[in-house]
C-alpha positions in Angstrom: 103.4 104.3 103.5 106.2 101.4 103.3 103.5 99.1 103.9 101.2 99.9 101.4 103.8 100.2 98.6 105.0 96.5 99.7 101.7 94.8 99.8 100.9 96.5 96.5 104.0 95.5 95.1 103.9 91.8 96.7 100.0 91.3 95.7 101.0 92.1 92.0 103.7 90.4 91.8 102.5 87.4 93.4 99.9 87.0 90.5 102.7 87.6 87.9 101.3 90.6 86.9 103.2 93.5 85.4 102.2 97.2 86.6 100.6 98.0 82.6 98.5 94.6 83.2 97.4 95.4 86.8 96.9 98.9 85.6 94.4 97.7 82.9 92.8 95.2 85.0 91.6 98.5 87.0 91.3 100.8 84.6 94.5 103.1 85.5 97.4 103.6 83.5 100.7 101.5 84.0 102.6 104.2 85.7 99.8 105.1 88.3 100.4 101.3 89.8 104.2 102.5 89.6 103.5 105.6 91.0 101.4 103.8 93.9 104.2 101.2 94.6 106.7 103.9 94.5 104.9 106.0 97.2 104.7 109.1 94.7 100.8 108.7 95.1 98.1 107.5 97.2 95.2 105.3 95.9 91.8 107.5 96.1 89.1 105.5 97.9 87.5 103.8 95.0 90.6 102.9 93.3 92.0 101.5 96.7 88.6 99.8 96.7 89.3 98.4 93.5 92.8 97.3 94.2 91.5 95.3 97.5 88.6 93.6 95.0 91.5 92.7 92.5 94.0 91.2 95.0 91.3 89.9 97.2 93.1 91.8 100.0 89.6 92.6 101.9 90.3 96.1 102.7 93.5 96.2 103.6 94.4 98.4 100.5 91.6 100.9 101.6 93.0 100.9 105.2 96.3 101.6 104.3 95.9 104.4 101.7 93.5 106.1 104.4 96.9 106.0 106.8 99.1 107.1 104.1 96.8 109.9 103.1 96.7 111.0 107.1 100.6 110.6 106.9 100.6 113.4 104.2 99.2 115.9 106.2 101.4 118.1 108.1 100.9 117.5 111.7 99.4 120.9 112.6 96.8 120.2 109.9 95.9 117.0 111.5 93.8 118.6 114.4 91.7 120.7 112.1 90.7 118.0 109.5 89.3 116.0 112.3 87.2 119.1 113.1 85.6 119.5 109.7 84.8 116.1 109.8 82.9 116.7 112.9 81.3 120.2 112.1 77.8 121.2 111.7 78.4 124.3 110.3 81.9 125.8 108.4 82.2 129.6 108.0 85.1 129.8 105.7 86.8 133.2 103.9 89.0 133.2 101.2 90.3 136.7 99.3 92.4 135.4 96.4 92.3 131.3 96.6 89.2 129.0 96.3 88.7 127.2 99.6 90.3 124.0 99.8 87.3 122.0 100.5 85.9 123.3 97.0 88.7 122.8 95.0 89.3 120.3 91.9 91.8 118.4 91.5 93.3 120.4 88.6 93.0 123.5 90.6 94.7 122.0 93.9 97.4 120.7 91.9 98.2 123.9 90.1 98.3 125.9 94.2 100.2 123.3 95.6 102.7 123.3 92.6 103.4 126.7 93.0 104.6 126.2 96.3 108.0 124.7 97.7 106.9 121.5 97.1 108.7 118.3 95.4 106.1 116.5 92.6 105.9 113.8 95.1 104.7 115.9 98.0 102.4 117.6 95.4 100.8 114.2 94.3 100.4 113.4 98.1 98.9 116.8 99.2 96.5 116.8 96.4 95.1 113.1 97.4 95.0 114.6 100.8 93.0 117.3 99.7 90.5 115.3 97.9 90.2 112.7 100.5 89.4 115.7 102.8 87.0 117.0 100.8 85.1 113.6 100.6 85.4 113.0 104.7 83.4 116.1 105.0 81.1 117.1 102.0 80.5 113.6 100.9 79.5 112.3 104.4 75.7 111.2 105.3 75.2 114.2 107.6 77.3 116.9 105.7 77.8 120.1 107.4 76.3 123.3 106.1 79.5 125.0 104.5 78.7 129.0 104.0 82.2 130.2 101.8 82.7 133.9 101.2 85.4 134.4 98.5 87.0 137.3 97.2 86.1 138.2 93.5 90.0 138.1 92.8 89.9 134.1 93.4 87.8 133.7 90.5 90.5 135.2 88.3 94.0 133.6 89.5 95.0 131.0 87.3 95.0 129.4 83.8 92.0 129.9 81.8 91.0 126.1 81.6 91.5 125.2 84.9 89.4 128.5 86.6 86.7 127.4 84.0 86.5 123.9 85.6 87.0 125.5 89.0 84.3 127.8 88.5 81.7 125.4 86.8 82.4 122.9 89.7 81.6 126.2 92.7 78.4 126.8 90.5 77.5 123.2 90.4 78.1 122.4 94.0 77.0 125.9 95.0 73.2 124.2 93.9 73.7 121.8 97.0 71.7 123.2 100.0 74.4 122.6 102.5 76.6 124.9 100.3 76.3 128.4 100.3 78.6 130.5 98.4 78.8 134.0 98.1 81.5 136.5 96.6 82.9 140.0 97.8 83.0 142.2 94.2 86.4 143.9 93.6 84.5 147.0 93.3 84.0 146.9 97.5 87.7 148.2 98.2 89.1 148.0 101.5 87.3 145.5 103.5 88.3 143.1 107.0 88.9 140.3 105.1 92.4 141.7 103.9 94.3 141.1 107.0 93.7 136.9 105.8 91.7 133.8 105.5 90.3 132.4 108.1 87.3 129.3 109.5 85.5 129.1 111.6 83.8 125.8 113.0 80.5 125.0 114.9 80.8 121.6 116.2 78.4 119.4 117.6 77.2 121.0 120.9 77.5 124.7 119.7 81.5 124.9 120.7 83.1 126.8 118.2 86.8 126.9 116.7 88.5 129.3 114.3 91.6 128.2 112.0 94.1 130.7 110.5 96.5 129.8 107.7 99.9 131.5 106.6 103.0 130.6 104.6 104.4 127.9 106.8 101.6 126.3 109.0 97.8 126.8 110.1 96.6 127.6 113.5 93.6 126.3 115.3 92.1 128.8 117.2 90.3 127.9 120.5 90.3 130.9 123.1 86.7 132.4 123.4 88.0 135.9 122.5 89.8 135.1 119.3 87.1 133.1 118.3 84.1 136.0 118.6 86.8 138.5 116.7 86.9 136.2 113.8 82.9 135.8 114.1 82.8 139.4 114.1 84.8 139.7 111.1 82.7 137.1 109.6 79.4 139.2 109.9 81.7 142.3 108.3 82.5 140.3 105.4 78.5 138.8 105.0 77.4 142.5 105.1 79.6 143.3 101.5 78.9 139.9 99.8 76.7 139.6 97.4 73.8 137.3 97.6 74.1 133.8 96.3 72.3 134.5 92.9 74.3 137.5 92.4 77.6 135.8 93.1 76.5 132.6 90.9 76.0 135.4 88.1 79.5 136.8 88.5 80.8 133.2 88.6 79.0 132.6 85.3 79.9 136.0 83.8 83.6 134.8 84.3 83.3 131.5 83.2 82.3 132.9 79.8 85.1 135.1 79.8 87.3 132.2 79.8 85.3 130.5 77.2 
């Protein structure tokens, strides 16, 4: 992060540019340039490329920005994000929030803001989450992402944020590699109430699980434990609505927010 800040500041001042002038040159605000130089924010991949083009620094800003986003991730999360990027199939269950790989920027920021994080940490973690999405879902051979979401997840949040978030879910749900299903609220008790989880299938067929909690996440590699998660997934699949009916619920909630 220090290397990135120093490089940006050095290249800008070497050209006699103010932060506002540098921002105008790449179509961002001067305060964003200030955020990059102070370390409060990390340039997203397209912004980093534009900065490299502006300053003639090859891919150095892109490389340092990617490293800074990696540094923003908690150490226990790094191994799992590596698995996300390698996975051929991700089966993800969430009861009360939208899965991280499917969150809009505003929703991700709102979720992180209610936690015990400083504004600087929220900015870094939001950038890291968006980078995870791009690295996993926008790669040339994206995994199949099968997500089951509890209906409460569609309703927790401000109207504007949730309307945009649900519209994003409807849109991305049309991709052939993304399968979204909803467990309706009237199902009552079900196995997913014990907590969220993800099961990743990796090249070669090996499988890993991931469990989250208030403090940190845990990667599960024990075959029996992963098998338990897969059986829970099957139980949830049995009560989740089909894709089309799940989309209908999302569209209904969008109308409620309109």
